[in-house]
C-alpha positions as CSV (number, residue, x, y, z in Angstrom):
1,M,16.2,206.2,-7.7
2,N,12.4,206.3,-7.5
3,A,10.5,204.5,-4.8
4,N,7.6,203.8,-7.1
5,N,9.7,201.4,-9.2
6,T,12.1,200.2,-6.5
7,A,12.0,196.9,-4.6
8,L,14.0,195.8,-1.6
9,L,14.7,192.1,-1.8
10,L,15.4,190.4,1.5
11,I,17.3,187.1,1.2
12,G,18.0,184.6,4.0
13,F,16.8,186.7,6.9
14,Q,15.9,183.4,8.7
15,N,16.8,182.0,12.1
16,D,19.3,179.4,10.8
17,Y,21.4,182.3,9.6
18,Y,20.8,185.2,11.9
19,A,19.4,183.8,15.2
20,S,22.1,183.3,17.8
21,D,21.3,179.6,18.0
22,G,20.9,179.2,14.2
23,I,22.5,176.1,12.7
24,L,24.4,178.2,10.2
25,N,24.9,181.3,12.3
26,G,28.6,180.6,12.6
27,V,28.9,180.9,8.8
28,I,28.1,184.6,8.7
29,E,28.3,185.7,12.4
30,A,31.5,187.7,12.1
31,S,30.5,189.5,9.0
32,A,26.9,190.1,10.2
33,K,28.3,191.7,13.5
34,A,30.9,193.7,11.7
35,S,28.4,195.3,9.4
36,N,25.4,195.3,11.8
37,T,23.4,193.7,9.1
38,V,20.1,193.1,10.9
39,R,20.1,196.5,12.7
40,N,20.8,198.4,9.5
41,T,18.2,196.4,7.6
42,I,15.5,197.0,10.2
43,Q,16.3,200.8,10.2
44,L,16.0,200.7,6.4
45,I,12.7,199.0,6.4
46,Q,11.4,201.5,9.0
47,G,12.4,204.2,6.5
48,L,10.7,202.5,3.6
49,V,7.4,201.6,5.3
50,E,5.7,204.9,4.5
51,T,7.0,204.9,0.9
52,P,5.6,203.1,-2.2
53,A,8.7,201.0,-2.4
54,L,8.0,197.3,-2.6
55,I,9.6,195.1,0.1
56,I,9.9,191.4,-0.7
57,S,11.4,188.4,1.1
58,A,12.6,185.2,-0.6
59,P,13.1,182.6,2.1
60,I,14.7,179.3,1.4
61,F,13.3,176.1,3.0
62,F,13.1,172.4,2.3
63,T,11.0,169.4,3.3
64,K,12.3,167.3,6.2
65,G,13.9,164.7,3.9
66,Y,15.3,167.3,1.5
67,E,13.7,165.6,-1.5
68,E,14.1,168.8,-3.5
69,L,17.9,168.4,-3.4
70,V,19.2,165.9,-5.9
71,D,23.0,165.3,-5.5
72,P,23.6,168.7,-3.9
73,V,27.0,170.2,-3.8
74,G,28.6,173.0,-1.9
75,I,26.4,175.0,0.5
76,L,23.3,173.1,-0.5
77,N,25.0,169.9,0.6
78,T,26.0,171.5,3.8
79,I,22.4,172.7,4.4
80,K,21.2,169.1,4.0
81,E,23.9,167.6,6.1
82,V,23.3,169.9,9.1
83,G,19.5,169.9,8.7
84,A,19.1,173.6,8.1
85,F,16.0,175.5,6.8
86,Q,13.5,172.7,7.2
87,A,10.0,173.8,6.4
88,C,7.8,174.2,9.6
89,G,11.0,174.3,11.7
90,K,12.2,177.2,13.8
91,G,15.3,177.6,11.7
92,S,13.5,178.3,8.5
93,Q,11.3,181.0,10.1
94,T,11.8,184.7,9.4
95,I,13.9,186.4,12.2
96,E,11.8,187.9,15.0
97,E,13.1,191.4,14.2
98,L,11.1,191.5,11.0
99,S,7.8,190.5,12.6
100,P,6.6,194.1,13.1
101,F,6.7,194.6,9.3
102,Q,5.1,191.3,8.2
103,D,2.1,193.1,6.8
104,R,4.4,195.3,4.7
105,I,6.7,192.5,3.4
106,L,5.5,190.4,0.4
107,E,6.9,186.8,0.7
108,V,7.8,185.1,-2.5
109,P,8.1,181.4,-1.8
110,G,9.9,178.6,-3.7
111,K,13.6,179.4,-3.4
112,R,15.5,176.2,-3.2
113,G,18.9,177.2,-4.3
114,L,21.2,180.2,-4.7
115,N,19.3,182.3,-7.2
116,A,16.0,183.9,-5.9
117,F,14.6,184.0,-9.4
118,V,14.8,180.2,-9.9
119,N,11.7,178.2,-9.0
120,T,9.9,181.3,-7.9
121,N,7.6,183.9,-9.5
122,L,9.9,186.7,-8.4
123,D,10.4,188.0,-11.9
124,H,6.6,188.0,-12.5
125,V,6.0,189.9,-9.3
126,L,8.5,192.6,-10.1
127,Q,7.2,193.0,-13.7
128,Q,3.6,193.2,-12.4
129,R,4.6,196.0,-10.1
130,N,6.7,197.8,-12.8
131,I,9.9,197.4,-10.7
132,R,13.0,198.6,-12.5
133,N,15.4,199.0,-9.5
134,L,16.1,195.9,-7.4
135,V,18.0,196.4,-4.1
136,L,19.5,193.4,-2.4
137,A,20.0,192.7,1.3
138,G,20.7,189.5,3.3
139,A,22.9,186.4,3.1
140,V,25.2,185.0,1.8
141,T,27.1,187.8,0.0
142,S,29.2,185.6,-2.2
143,I,26.4,183.1,-2.9
144,C,22.7,184.0,-2.9
145,I,23.3,187.8,-3.1
146,D,25.8,187.5,-6.0
147,S,23.8,184.8,-7.8
148,T,20.5,186.7,-7.6
149,G,22.2,190.1,-8.4
150,R,23.8,188.7,-11.6
151,S,20.5,187.1,-12.7
152,A,18.6,190.4,-12.1
153,Y,21.2,192.3,-14.1
154,E,20.8,189.9,-17.0
155,K,17.0,190.3,-16.8
156,G,17.4,194.0,-17.3
157,Y,16.9,195.3,-13.8
158,Y,19.1,198.1,-12.3
159,V,20.7,196.3,-9.4
160,S,21.9,197.8,-6.2
161,V,23.6,195.9,-3.3
162,L,23.5,197.4,0.2
163,S,27.0,197.1,1.6
164,D,25.8,197.4,5.3
165,C,22.8,195.0,4.9
166,I,24.5,191.9,3.6
167,S,26.5,189.2,5.4
168,A,29.4,187.1,4.0
169,R,31.3,184.0,5.2
170,T,34.2,186.3,6.3
171,V,34.8,190.0,6.7
172,F,37.5,189.7,3.9
173,E,35.0,188.1,1.6
174,Q,32.5,190.8,2.3
175,E,34.9,193.6,1.5
176,F,36.2,191.8,-1.6
177,Y,32.8,191.5,-3.1
178,I,31.8,195.0,-2.3
179,E,34.9,196.5,-3.8
180,N,35.7,194.1,-6.7
181,V,32.7,192.0,-7.7
182,F,29.4,193.9,-7.3
183,P,30.6,197.0,-9.1
184,L,30.9,194.9,-12.3
185,Y,27.1,194.7,-12.6
186,A,25.6,196.6,-9.7
187,N,25.6,199.9,-7.7
188,T,26.9,199.5,-4.2
189,L,25.7,201.8,-1.5
190,T,24.7,201.9,2.1
191,S,21.1,201.8,3.5
192,V,21.4,205.4,4.5
193,E,22.5,206.4,1.0
194,L,19.5,204.5,-0.4
195,L,17.0,206.4,1.8
196,E,18.7,209.7,0.9
197,Q,18.4,208.9,-2.8
198,L,14.7,207.9,-2.5
199,S,13.9,211.0,-0.4
200,A,15.7,213.3,-2.9
201,K,13.7,211.8,-5.7
202,A,10.4,212.2,-3.8
203,A,11.2,215.8,-3.1
């Protein structure tokens, strides 16, 4: 994998998921702790800062009245019911741990659902930067990570999912997707393995 055409896509690294007082923290808390998602992601970004790899975040947020959601179902309905990810609210803000890297992370706004390519210019940004390898990190493993990964694969990107930088609703779900779902369309590896691959290519 070459850092020049590789992008790390950060999905859902927002307070409502990863802060201890986040409205939806309980949804991913056990998995996030088991895999040390935030710590591993921060260490990965530290290793990527001095490389040409592109780092992107695709946060999800809504207006206070959730006008963007028409007859939502599933997790989007839950988000509306509990009042999560409201624009300008603390819950929709990027987690504090990422603040030291804010100048290095390109934010792609517009995500309103499961797939980070829908309602955003993510595909345009990746094509403009000649990105071929898209690496996914964040939450939720079985929802936004899987949906975005499948879409990226169908668009022709070489997809990788970082097993130690994603969070699921349960530890079982995390392991099931890593072992049985992601390998159907993506490469699964750890953040350390990714850095090793990029370093080996650079050498």
